[in-house]
Short mmCIF file of the C-alpha atoms (twelve columns), coordinates in Angstrom:
data_MODEL
# 
_entry.id   MODEL 
# 
loop_
_atom_site.group_PDB 
_atom_site.id 
_atom_site.type_symbol 
_atom_site.label_atom_id 
_atom_site.label_alt_id 
_atom_site.label_comp_id 
_atom_site.label_asym_id 
_atom_site.label_seq_id 
_atom_site.Cartn_x 
_atom_site.Cartn_y 
_atom_site.Cartn_z 
_atom_site.pdbx_PDB_model_num 
ATOM 1   C CA . UNK A 1   -3.199  23.651  -1.433  1 
ATOM 2   C CA . UNK A 2   -1.995  22.810  2.074   1 
ATOM 3   C CA . UNK A 3   -2.940  19.828  4.204   1 
ATOM 4   C CA . UNK A 4   -5.802  20.538  6.626   1 
ATOM 5   C CA . UNK A 5   -5.761  18.889  10.044  1 
ATOM 6   C CA . UNK A 6   -8.926  16.832  10.570  1 
ATOM 7   C CA . UNK A 7   -8.497  14.891  13.811  1 
ATOM 8   C CA . UNK A 8   -6.015  13.538  16.365  1 
ATOM 9   C CA . UNK A 9   -5.967  10.415  18.535  1 
ATOM 10  C CA . UNK A 10  -3.631  8.805   21.026  1 
ATOM 11  C CA . UNK A 11  -2.166  5.369   20.340  1 
ATOM 12  C CA . UNK A 12  -0.189  4.296   23.367  1 
ATOM 13  C CA . UNK A 13  2.542   6.919   23.824  1 
ATOM 14  C CA . UNK A 14  2.164   8.138   20.234  1 
ATOM 15  C CA . UNK A 15  -0.198  10.604  18.582  1 
ATOM 16  C CA . UNK A 16  -1.929  9.912   15.282  1 
ATOM 17  C CA . UNK A 17  -3.048  12.832  13.124  1 
ATOM 18  C CA . UNK A 18  -5.407  12.724  10.170  1 
ATOM 19  C CA . UNK A 19  -5.004  15.339  7.426   1 
ATOM 20  C CA . UNK A 20  -7.007  16.082  4.271   1 
ATOM 21  C CA . UNK A 21  -6.149  17.906  1.061   1 
ATOM 22  C CA . UNK A 22  -8.518  18.101  -1.907  1 
ATOM 23  C CA . UNK A 23  -10.258 14.849  -0.911  1 
ATOM 24  C CA . UNK A 24  -7.016  12.967  -0.250  1 
ATOM 25  C CA . UNK A 25  -6.172  11.831  3.285   1 
ATOM 26  C CA . UNK A 26  -2.901  11.311  5.121   1 
ATOM 27  C CA . UNK A 27  -2.059  9.843   8.542   1 
ATOM 28  C CA . UNK A 28  0.985   10.917  10.533  1 
ATOM 29  C CA . UNK A 29  2.359   9.380   13.721  1 
ATOM 30  C CA . UNK A 30  4.248   11.761  16.012  1 
ATOM 31  C CA . UNK A 31  4.723   14.057  13.023  1 
ATOM 32  C CA . UNK A 32  6.067   11.346  10.703  1 
ATOM 33  C CA . UNK A 33  4.073   10.488  7.609   1 
ATOM 34  C CA . UNK A 34  2.749   6.947   7.976   1 
ATOM 35  C CA . UNK A 35  0.525   6.742   4.900   1 
ATOM 36  C CA . UNK A 36  -0.643  9.084   2.176   1 
ATOM 37  C CA . UNK A 37  -3.578  8.571   -0.151  1 
ATOM 38  C CA . UNK A 38  -1.777  10.480  -2.897  1 
ATOM 39  C CA . UNK A 39  0.399   7.432   -3.572  1 
ATOM 40  C CA . UNK A 40  -0.549  3.916   -2.648  1 
ATOM 41  C CA . UNK A 41  1.193   1.721   -5.226  1 
ATOM 42  C CA . UNK A 42  2.663   -0.487  -2.496  1 
ATOM 43  C CA . UNK A 43  -0.706  -1.064  -0.840  1 
ATOM 44  C CA . UNK A 44  -2.323  -1.804  -4.205  1 
ATOM 45  C CA . UNK A 45  0.436   -4.267  -5.059  1 
ATOM 46  C CA . UNK A 46  0.276   -5.848  -1.623  1 
ATOM 47  C CA . UNK A 47  -3.436  -6.590  -1.930  1 
ATOM 48  C CA . UNK A 48  -3.044  -7.889  -5.468  1 
ATOM 49  C CA . UNK A 49  -0.128  -10.139 -4.563  1 
ATOM 50  C CA . UNK A 50  -1.914  -11.536 -1.482  1 
ATOM 51  C CA . UNK A 51  -4.912  -12.513 -3.604  1 
ATOM 52  C CA . UNK A 52  -2.680  -14.139 -6.220  1 
ATOM 53  C CA . UNK A 53  -0.360  -15.916 -3.781  1 
ATOM 54  C CA . UNK A 54  -3.140  -17.538 -1.755  1 
ATOM 55  C CA . UNK A 55  -2.894  -21.265 -2.404  1 
ATOM 56  C CA . UNK A 56  -6.630  -21.751 -1.953  1 
ATOM 57  C CA . UNK A 57  -9.443  -20.692 -4.298  1 
ATOM 58  C CA . UNK A 58  -11.446 -19.459 -1.292  1 
ATOM 59  C CA . UNK A 59  -8.800  -18.117 1.081   1 
ATOM 60  C CA . UNK A 60  -8.989  -16.850 4.651   1 
ATOM 61  C CA . UNK A 61  -6.834  -13.722 4.873   1 
ATOM 62  C CA . UNK A 62  -5.808  -11.696 7.919   1 
ATOM 63  C CA . UNK A 63  -4.619  -8.114  7.447   1 
ATOM 64  C CA . UNK A 64  -2.691  -6.420  10.218  1 
ATOM 65  C CA . UNK A 65  -3.329  -2.689  9.873   1 
ATOM 66  C CA . UNK A 66  -6.266  -0.894  8.256   1 
ATOM 67  C CA . UNK A 67  -4.720  2.501   7.549   1 
ATOM 68  C CA . UNK A 68  -6.573  4.371   4.830   1 
ATOM 69  C CA . UNK A 69  -7.973  1.115   3.457   1 
ATOM 70  C CA . UNK A 70  -6.046  0.842   0.183   1 
ATOM 71  C CA . UNK A 71  -4.662  -2.638  0.927   1 
ATOM 72  C CA . UNK A 72  -8.143  -3.872  1.852   1 
ATOM 73  C CA . UNK A 73  -9.678  -2.310  -1.268  1 
ATOM 74  C CA . UNK A 74  -7.056  -3.938  -3.476  1 
ATOM 75  C CA . UNK A 75  -7.605  -7.313  -1.812  1 
ATOM 76  C CA . UNK A 76  -11.338 -7.031  -2.365  1 
ATOM 77  C CA . UNK A 77  -10.851 -6.100  -6.003  1 
ATOM 78  C CA . UNK A 78  -8.463  -8.942  -6.795  1 
ATOM 79  C CA . UNK A 79  -10.293 -11.625 -4.811  1 
ATOM 80  C CA . UNK A 80  -13.358 -10.949 -6.938  1 
ATOM 81  C CA . UNK A 81  -15.786 -11.844 -4.169  1 
ATOM 82  C CA . UNK A 82  -13.998 -15.010 -3.052  1 
ATOM 83  C CA . UNK A 83  -12.548 -15.643 0.388   1 
ATOM 84  C CA . UNK A 84  -12.937 -14.024 3.776   1 
ATOM 85  C CA . UNK A 85  -10.912 -11.055 4.997   1 
ATOM 86  C CA . UNK A 86  -10.334 -10.072 8.628   1 
ATOM 87  C CA . UNK A 87  -8.592  -6.796  9.466   1 
ATOM 88  C CA . UNK A 88  -6.985  -6.219  12.881  1 
ATOM 89  C CA . UNK A 89  -6.422  -2.549  13.709  1 
ATOM 90  C CA . UNK A 90  -4.932  -1.245  16.976  1 
ATOM 91  C CA . UNK A 91  -6.461  2.225   16.763  1 
ATOM 92  C CA . UNK A 92  -10.177 2.784   17.246  1 
ATOM 93  C CA . UNK A 93  -9.658  6.219   15.675  1 
ATOM 94  C CA . UNK A 94  -8.233  4.731   12.467  1 
ATOM 95  C CA . UNK A 95  -11.289 2.470   12.203  1 
ATOM 96  C CA . UNK A 96  -13.553 5.470   12.755  1 
ATOM 97  C CA . UNK A 97  -11.664 7.553   10.181  1 
ATOM 98  C CA . UNK A 98  -11.903 4.749   7.650   1 
ATOM 99  C CA . UNK A 99  -15.651 4.335   8.117   1 
ATOM 100 C CA . UNK A 100 -16.268 8.083   7.970   1 
ATOM 101 C CA . UNK A 101 -13.815 9.332   5.347   1 
ATOM 102 C CA . UNK A 102 -12.104 6.709   3.191   1 
ATOM 103 C CA . UNK A 103 -14.204 3.535   3.042   1 
ATOM 104 C CA . UNK A 104 -14.890 2.696   -0.625  1 
ATOM 105 C CA . UNK A 105 -18.449 1.802   -1.606  1 
ATOM 106 C CA . UNK A 106 -17.109 -1.229  -3.466  1 
ATOM 107 C CA . UNK A 107 -16.766 -2.979  -0.087  1 
ATOM 108 C CA . UNK A 108 -20.526 -2.852  0.493   1 
ATOM 109 C CA . UNK A 109 -21.194 -6.087  -1.408  1 
ATOM 110 C CA . UNK A 110 -18.402 -8.064  0.283   1 
ATOM 111 C CA . UNK A 111 -17.544 -6.419  3.614   1 
ATOM 112 C CA . UNK A 112 -14.476 -7.354  5.590   1 
ATOM 113 C CA . UNK A 113 -14.532 -8.134  9.292   1 
ATOM 114 C CA . UNK A 114 -12.728 -5.237  10.974  1 
ATOM 115 C CA . UNK A 115 -11.604 -5.898  14.531  1 
ATOM 116 C CA . UNK A 116 -10.139 -3.491  17.032  1 
ATOM 117 C CA . UNK A 117 -7.116  -5.281  18.458  1 
ATOM 118 C CA . UNK A 118 -3.581  -6.540  18.041  1 
ATOM 119 C CA . UNK A 119 -2.964  -8.693  14.984  1 
ATOM 120 C CA . UNK A 120 -0.868  -11.170 16.994  1 
ATOM 121 C CA . UNK A 121 -3.758  -11.756 19.387  1 
ATOM 122 C CA . UNK A 122 -6.212  -12.191 16.512  1 
ATOM 123 C CA . UNK A 123 -3.822  -14.556 14.741  1 
ATOM 124 C CA . UNK A 124 -3.384  -16.661 17.877  1 
ATOM 125 C CA . UNK A 125 -7.136  -17.162 18.268  1 
ATOM 126 C CA . UNK A 126 -7.447  -19.367 15.188  1 
ATOM 127 C CA . UNK A 127 -8.592  -20.719 12.865  1 
ATOM 128 C CA . UNK A 128 -5.531  -20.743 10.640  1 
ATOM 129 C CA . UNK A 129 -5.164  -18.419 7.676   1 
ATOM 130 C CA . UNK A 130 -4.023  -18.847 4.080   1 
ATOM 131 C CA . UNK A 131 -2.357  -15.422 4.057   1 
ATOM 132 C CA . UNK A 132 -1.408  -12.938 6.775   1 
ATOM 133 C CA . UNK A 133 -0.421  -9.399  5.734   1 
ATOM 134 C CA . UNK A 134 1.386   -7.005  8.037   1 
ATOM 135 C CA . UNK A 135 0.828   -3.423  6.905   1 
ATOM 136 C CA . UNK A 136 1.180   -1.686  10.256  1 
ATOM 137 C CA . UNK A 137 4.556   0.100   10.090  1 
ATOM 138 C CA . UNK A 138 7.055   1.330   7.512   1 
ATOM 139 C CA . UNK A 139 8.833   -1.999  7.770   1 
ATOM 140 C CA . UNK A 140 9.803   -4.712  10.260  1 
ATOM 141 C CA . UNK A 141 10.412  -2.316  13.124  1 
ATOM 142 C CA . UNK A 142 7.863   -0.485  15.308  1 
ATOM 143 C CA . UNK A 143 6.755   2.972   14.207  1 
ATOM 144 C CA . UNK A 144 3.026   3.404   14.732  1 
ATOM 145 C CA . UNK A 145 3.130   1.692   18.157  1 
ATOM 146 C CA . UNK A 146 6.018   0.466   20.324  1 
ATOM 147 C CA . UNK A 147 4.207   -2.827  20.954  1 
ATOM 148 C CA . UNK A 148 4.540   -3.701  17.269  1 
ATOM 149 C CA . UNK A 149 8.128   -4.780  17.972  1 
ATOM 150 C CA . UNK A 150 6.685   -8.139  19.061  1 
ATOM 151 C CA . UNK A 151 5.495   -8.760  15.498  1 
ATOM 152 C CA . UNK A 152 8.995   -8.864  14.077  1 
ATOM 153 C CA . UNK A 153 10.833  -10.821 16.782  1 
ATOM 154 C CA . UNK A 154 11.357  -14.561 17.014  1 
ATOM 155 C CA . UNK A 155 8.319   -15.154 19.251  1 
ATOM 156 C CA . UNK A 156 6.008   -13.071 17.079  1 
ATOM 157 C CA . UNK A 157 7.149   -14.752 13.900  1 
ATOM 158 C CA . UNK A 158 6.595   -18.126 15.569  1 
ATOM 159 C CA . UNK A 159 3.039   -17.127 16.520  1 
ATOM 160 C CA . UNK A 160 2.323   -15.945 12.995  1 
ATOM 161 C CA . UNK A 161 3.700   -19.130 11.455  1 
ATOM 162 C CA . UNK A 162 1.489   -21.256 13.714  1 
ATOM 163 C CA . UNK A 163 -1.469  -19.114 12.660  1 
ATOM 164 C CA . UNK A 164 -0.894  -20.046 9.017   1 
ATOM 165 C CA . UNK A 165 -2.030  -23.146 7.216   1 
ATOM 166 C CA . UNK A 166 0.736   -25.572 6.243   1 
ATOM 167 C CA . UNK A 167 1.189   -23.823 2.880   1 
ATOM 168 C CA . UNK A 168 0.326   -20.330 4.141   1 
ATOM 169 C CA . UNK A 169 2.052   -17.051 3.342   1 
ATOM 170 C CA . UNK A 170 3.131   -14.164 5.601   1 
ATOM 171 C CA . UNK A 171 3.643   -10.824 3.854   1 
ATOM 172 C CA . UNK A 172 5.305   -7.753  5.366   1 
ATOM 173 C CA . UNK A 173 5.265   -4.324  3.711   1 
ATOM 174 C CA . UNK A 174 8.584   -2.500  4.119   1 
ATOM 175 C CA . UNK A 175 10.232  0.763   3.105   1 
ATOM 176 C CA . UNK A 176 13.692  -0.734  3.629   1 
ATOM 177 C CA . UNK A 177 15.693  -3.952  3.534   1 
ATOM 178 C CA . UNK A 178 16.243  -5.721  6.864   1 
ATOM 179 C CA . UNK A 179 18.589  -8.728  6.635   1 
ATOM 180 C CA . UNK A 180 18.290  -9.419  10.376  1 
ATOM 181 C CA . UNK A 181 14.518  -9.752  10.024  1 
ATOM 182 C CA . UNK A 182 15.009  -12.176 7.133   1 
ATOM 183 C CA . UNK A 183 17.345  -14.264 9.303   1 
ATOM 184 C CA . UNK A 184 14.752  -14.382 12.100  1 
ATOM 185 C CA . UNK A 185 12.058  -15.385 9.620   1 
ATOM 186 C CA . UNK A 186 14.234  -18.186 8.287   1 
ATOM 187 C CA . UNK A 187 14.921  -19.379 11.843  1 
ATOM 188 C CA . UNK A 188 11.165  -19.411 12.487  1 
ATOM 189 C CA . UNK A 189 10.760  -21.894 9.632   1 
ATOM 190 C CA . UNK A 190 9.806   -19.578 6.781   1 
ATOM 191 C CA . UNK A 191 11.143  -19.690 3.236   1 
ATOM 192 C CA . UNK A 192 11.851  -15.979 2.581   1 
ATOM 193 C CA . UNK A 193 11.548  -13.997 -0.644  1 
ATOM 194 C CA . UNK A 194 10.872  -10.371 -1.527  1 
ATOM 195 C CA . UNK A 195 9.083   -8.357  -4.178  1 
ATOM 196 C CA . UNK A 196 10.382  -4.902  -5.163  1 
ATOM 197 C CA . UNK A 197 7.674   -2.297  -5.740  1 
ATOM 198 C CA . UNK A 198 8.264   0.432   -8.333  1 
ATOM 199 C CA . UNK A 199 6.632   3.764   -8.969  1 
ATOM 200 C CA . UNK A 200 5.705   4.446   -12.596 1 
ATOM 201 C CA . UNK A 201 8.643   5.917   -14.454 1 
ATOM 202 C CA . UNK A 202 11.157  5.073   -11.729 1 
ATOM 203 C CA . UNK A 203 14.038  2.677   -12.346 1 
ATOM 204 C CA . UNK A 204 14.714  1.927   -8.692  1 
ATOM 205 C CA . UNK A 205 12.238  0.286   -6.277  1 
ATOM 206 C CA . UNK A 206 10.933  2.574   -3.565  1 
ATOM 207 C CA . UNK A 207 9.468   -0.123  -1.319  1 
ATOM 208 C CA . UNK A 208 9.431   -3.888  -1.053  1 
ATOM 209 C CA . UNK A 209 7.203   -6.658  0.234   1 
ATOM 210 C CA . UNK A 210 8.680   -9.536  2.211   1 
ATOM 211 C CA . UNK A 211 6.971   -12.778 1.204   1 
ATOM 212 C CA . UNK A 212 7.536   -15.531 3.759   1 
ATOM 213 C CA . UNK A 213 6.192   -18.978 2.932   1 
ATOM 214 C CA . UNK A 214 5.453   -21.535 5.660   1 
ATOM 215 C CA . UNK A 215 6.396   -24.233 3.156   1 
ATOM 216 C CA . UNK A 216 9.029   -24.248 0.392   1 
ATOM 217 C CA . UNK A 217 8.043   -22.268 -2.678  1 
ATOM 218 C CA . UNK A 218 6.660   -24.426 -5.459  1 
ATOM 219 C CA . UNK A 219 8.670   -24.857 -8.681  1 
ATOM 220 C CA . UNK A 220 8.252   -21.778 -10.856 1 
ATOM 221 C CA . UNK A 221 6.369   -19.859 -8.162  1 
ATOM 222 C CA . UNK A 222 9.114   -17.279 -7.614  1 
ATOM 223 C CA . UNK A 223 9.408   -16.491 -11.321 1 
ATOM 224 C CA . UNK A 224 5.643   -16.394 -11.819 1 
ATOM 225 C CA . UNK A 225 5.176   -13.717 -9.187  1 
ATOM 226 C CA . UNK A 226 8.425   -11.837 -9.749  1 
ATOM 227 C CA . UNK A 227 9.786   -12.777 -6.308  1 
ATOM 228 C CA . UNK A 228 13.457  -12.736 -5.355  1 
ATOM 229 C CA . UNK A 229 14.652  -15.598 -3.161  1 
ATOM 230 C CA . UNK A 230 16.492  -14.418 -0.044  1 
# 
């Protein structure tokens, strides 16, 4: 069965396209696949890890990027009703698609606050967060919008660190390793680590999550969560 085009929307100079196949949705940007509901292990793991890494029993979490909602759904599931989640999404169309096509009913009892806007601007408003997740591109370089480059530079990382509590965590989903990004994160005052994400039955990781702590990792924390110090 082929993918059926559902809708299109402009995002700056780019074009987002929503496709559907047998109840599964996919978003492409300028023809490149950005996310696909057929496989969302990374998003599931990202939400789970954010809930587990939060150093507060009732955390405030900011998610940059709504997408198809898998990261948000995983967060909701693993928080178990605790905490408060804010999602910043640049595209009004993505928010509309989520509400119309992919929003899980499990969010009805503990809805997130979804805001149309840039995650850096939302982060800078305060108050500070326990965890900030960036799930807006395929890694620490702009893909879905050229303006996302600011997220991964020295100034953006500084803004995000100031938006975190003293023991807060910044997490960045990535399809590739980026040593230069790690160096910038370290210069911004983060303690960097990463988590490889595997598909079932695969020996090699197919994605990774950068885990950047605003304070040094606690003894045993890296081993407990399967993180690799960078």
